[in-house]
C-alpha positions in Angstrom: 11.0 -57.0 49.4 7.8 -58.4 50.5 8.8 -57.8 53.5 8.1 -53.5 52.7 5.2 -54.3 51.2 3.8 -56.2 54.1 4.7 -53.0 56.7 3.6 -50.6 54.2 -0.1 -52.8 53.6 0.3 -53.1 57.7 0.8 -48.8 58.3 -2.1 -48.2 55.5 -4.4 -50.6 57.3 -3.5 -49.5 61.0 -3.9 -45.6 59.7 -7.3 -46.5 58.0 -8.6 -48.1 61.5 -7.2 -44.8 63.3 -9.2 -42.8 61.1 -12.1 -44.7 60.7 -12.4 -45.1 64.8 -11.6 -41.0 64.9 -14.6 -39.1 67.0 -17.7 -38.1 64.9 -18.4 -34.5 64.6 -21.8 -34.1 65.9 -24.7 -33.3 64.0 -25.3 -29.2 63.9 -28.9 -29.5 64.6 -31.3 -31.7 66.8 -32.8 -32.9 63.9 -35.4 -35.4 66.2 -38.9 -34.9 64.8 -38.6 -32.2 63.0 -38.2 -33.7 59.3 -40.4 -36.9 59.7 -43.0 -34.0 61.2 -42.3 -31.8 58.3 -43.5 -35.1 55.9 -46.6 -36.1 57.4 -47.9 -32.0 57.3 -47.3 -32.2 53.3 -47.9 -35.9 52.9 -51.7 -35.1 54.8 -51.4 -38.4 56.9 -54.7 -37.3 59.1 -52.6 -35.4 61.8 -54.1 -32.8 64.1 -52.1 -29.7 64.5 -52.6 -30.1 67.8 -50.7 -33.5 68.2 -47.9 -32.0 65.4 -47.6 -29.0 67.7 -47.3 -31.5 70.8 -44.2 -33.7 68.8 -42.1 -30.7 67.4 -42.9 -29.0 71.2 -41.4 -32.1 72.6 -38.7 -32.5 70.0 -37.6 -28.4 71.2 -37.4 -29.2 75.0 -35.3 -32.6 74.3 -32.8 -30.3 72.4 -32.4 -27.7 75.0 -32.0 -30.7 77.8 -29.5 -31.7 75.4 -28.0 -27.8 74.8 -28.6 -28.8 70.8 -29.5 -26.1 68.5 -33.1 -26.3 66.5 -32.6 -26.6 62.6 -33.8 -24.2 60.6 -37.2 -23.6 59.6 -37.7 -25.5 62.6 -39.9 -22.2 64.4 -41.6 -21.1 61.8 -43.3 -24.6 61.1 -44.4 -24.7 64.2 -45.7 -20.8 64.1 -47.6 -21.9 60.8 -49.5 -24.8 63.1 -50.1 -23.3 65.8 -51.7 -20.5 63.5 -53.5 -23.3 61.5 -54.4 -24.6 65.5 -55.8 -20.9 66.2 -53.3 -19.8 68.9 -52.2 -16.7 67.2 -49.6 -15.1 69.9 -47.9 -18.8 69.6 -47.3 -18.5 66.4 -46.2 -14.6 66.3 -43.5 -16.3 69.0 -42.3 -19.0 67.2 -41.8 -17.0 63.8 -40.1 -13.8 65.8 -38.1 -17.5 67.2 -36.9 -17.9 64.0 -36.2 -14.9 62.5 -33.5 -14.2 65.3 -31.6 -17.6 65.0 -32.1 -17.1 61.3 -31.9 -13.6 59.9 -31.4 -14.6 56.8 -35.0 -15.8 57.3 -35.8 -11.8 58.3 -37.2 -10.9 55.4 -40.0 -14.3 54.7 -40.3 -13.9 59.1 -41.4 -10.0 58.0 -43.7 -10.9 55.6 -45.9 -13.6 57.8 -45.8 -11.2 60.5 -47.1 -8.4 58.5 -49.8 -10.6 56.5 -50.3 -11.8 59.8 -51.3 -8.8 61.4 -53.8 -8.3 58.5 
């Protein structure tokens, strides 16, 4: 009876080890600098728009090099930074990129683009 219990215990531990070693699903998006930058922006840590833009652009380049997708809101936030830095052409491109990659953002991006023209 003990032997059967030990065999079942060993099989359960072996199965658990296999599950633990299974390949992890890669993240859906390349988050990298995005979340910390948004946090710093809303916290108002004193970083200039140009500094924040530089970090996000570098993050986008790393994502592109790895073939990973940027997360929702990335382009919209970058567009906001471009707008605050006075680069309206890049802001418009970023808002359009957000709209293209995430069609569910279309109403909000249309609102921003419409008000952007005014």
